[in-house]
N, C-alpha and C positions, 0 to 999 in steps of 0.2 A: 573364487572371491568370497569373503565373508563380510558381514555388516553388523555394526553395533551402534547404539545411540548414546551420545554423551551430551549432558546439558551444558549450555553456555552460561556465562555469568548473566545475572538478571539484567534485562535490557532497561534502558532509561525510560522507554515507553511501556507503561504497565498494561497497555491494551494489546500487546502481542507478546508471544513467547517464542524463543528459538532453541532448537536443539541441533546438534551436529550429528549426522549419520556418518559413521566411519566405514568406508569400504576398503578392505585390505586384499591385495592380490598376493595369494600364497603360492601362485604357480611359478614356473621357471621362466616364463615369457611374459612380455607386456600384454595387457588386455585393455579393450575399449569398453567404457561404460556409458550408458545413456538412459533416458527415461521417456516413457510414453505419456507421462502425466502432463495434463494441461492445467495451468494455474487457475485456482479458484479464488473468489473474493476472501475466503477465510484461510486458505492454505497455499503456500508457495514453496515448491521444491527448487532450490536455486542450483540447478545442474544443467550445464551444457555438455554435449558429448565430450568426454575427456579420456586420455590414456593414463593408465596406472602402471607404472613400471613394476617389474617383478620384485616381490618382497616389499613393496611400498604401499602406502595408504593414501586415500583421498577423503577429505572432510566435505560433506555435503550439507549445507545449512538448510533446515526446514523451519519455515516461519508459520506460526499458528496465530491467526488474528480473528477471534470469534466476533461475529456480528450480532448474535442473539444469545439469550440465556438458555442454552440447550446443550445436549450431548452431540459431539461430532465424531464421524468415523469415515475414513477413506483408505482404500487399498491403493498403494502406489507401486507401479510396475517399473522395474529396472531391467535393462537389456545389456547383457555382457557379450561382447564380440558378435553382436547382431543376431545371435541365435539362442543364447541361454537367458531364460527369463526368471527373474526373482521378484518376490513381492514383500512389501513392508506395510503393515497395518499402522495407520496413524490415528490415534484417538485423543480427544480433548473435550473440555467442557467450558462453555462460557458461563461466567458467574458475575453477579452484581458487585459493585464496589460499595462497601458499607463501612466507612470510617466515621464513627459517631462518638458523641459525648456519652458518658455513662449515665448522665442524668439530664433531663430537659431543663432543669433549673440552671444548669451551667451555660445555657445558650446566651445568657445576658450577664456580662461582667460589668458591674457599676462601681467605679472608684469614688463616686460622690464628689465632694469638694475637697481639694487638697490645697495646701499652702506651699508657696515656693520653697524648695529645699526638702520637701517631704519625700519619703520613699514608701510606696504602698505596693503590696503584693497580693495577688489572688491566684488560687490554684484550681485547675480543672483537670479532668482525666478523659483521655481518648481510649477507645476500644476498637479493635478491628473485628467486625462481625462478618467479614467476608470469608469464604472458604479457602482463600489463598492469601499469600503475603502481600502487603501493601507498603510501598515506599512513598513518602511524602515529605514536603518541607513547608513549614508555616511561613506565611507572608501576608502582606497587606496590599491594597491597591494604590499604586503610585506613592508609596511610602507615607500614606495619610496618617498611619499610627506612629511611625517613626518620627515624623515631624512634630508630633505632639508628645514626645518623650516616653512613648510606650515601647517596651522591649518584651521579648518572650524567650523562653528556653524549653525545649531544644531549638536552636536556631539553624542547625545543620540538617541535611537529609536524614530521615529516620525510617527504619523498616520495622513493621509490626507483623508478626506471624498471626495466623488465625486465633482469635480469642485473646490475644495478648493486649495488655493495656500500657499506657504511657502517661505519666503525669506531665502537665504543661504548666509552667510558671509564667504568669503575666505580671509585669512590673510597670508602675507609673512613677517616673522620677522627674517631675517638672522642676525647672530652675527659674522659669519666668512665667508670666501670666499666660494661661491657655484658655481660650474661649470654650464654652461647652461643646462637646463633640460626641458623636455616635457613629463609630466606624467598624465595619466587619473585619474579622480575621479569617483567612482562608487556609486550607490545606491544599498545596499545589502538588497534584499527583502527576504521573506520567501522561504523555500525550496531550499536554496543555489543558488537562482537566482540573478545574478549581472547585473545591467543595467549600461552601460557606459553613464554618463551624460555629461561630458565635459573634456577638456584637460587643464591642468595648465602648464604655461610656464614662465620661468624667469631665472635670474642669479644674482649673487651678487659679486661686486668688493670690495676687502678689502686689507688691508696691512697684509702681513704674513711674519714676520721677523724670521729668524732662524740662529743660529750659526752653523758652520761646525763641531764643536766639542762640546760634552756635558761636557767634563772635560779636563783639561790641566795638564799633568804630567811632572814635571821637573826632577825628580830623584835626585841623589846626586849632589850638587853644592858646589864648594870650597868657603869658607868664603872670602868675599871681591871681588869675581868675580860676573859675571852675566850670565844668560842663557836666551835665547829668543825662543819663540815658536809663530808661526803665526796661528791666528784663523780668519776665514773668516765669515763675516755677509752677509747673502743672503736675499733679498726681493723676496719671491716667490709669492707675491700678484700682484694685477693689478694696484695698486696706489703707487706713490712715497711717501716717508715718511722721516721725520727728526727723529733723535735719539740722545741719549747721554748715556754714561755708568755711572752707579752709583756703588760705592764700598761700 
């Protein structure tokens, strides 16, 4: 039997990595393969005793889940047909997640005061200072920014290689009055890890006209007479406004 390692596609959880160890039976008869390895908190060899048909291969997932920022090494023993022993050395390194803004000044994005219908844009830049690739997706908490007409790009999952940068466009497009707000924007990484990147702040002044009544009921009125009802028009916005009624 021969063995070779093949990397799998990057997992959705950035806090572990998987490779597949390929065991190939080049003999003319079937063989039995097992392992004496006992699962560790940081390493899992997902193999139960299994038969490999002659000329066939078996893929053995090996999961690396570092718990500390250090180097790891483990020799894994495999047993073929209960008497032939083979060893595979597994090595890895735990590293910190460092997805950061290129400048501390970018940690606060202030749109100031906008007027309804305005479109305002700010740019910030992210850099991956980790020694490994990082996959993330920008997001807010309970859509607190989205409800305030704040959008960002990229909006899809993005992967940055070590030392690679990415420009992030943040847009404020209010159409109605928005009370002053100050809400964080996060980078959602694998394993449910959220990194607070920056805080978005702004407000929108707009005209907001409302009538005190949605309907006006006169009831029964004698022919030739008149009845009067008062309806108030309120401006709940921040700006003065001219108006006229149309029938």
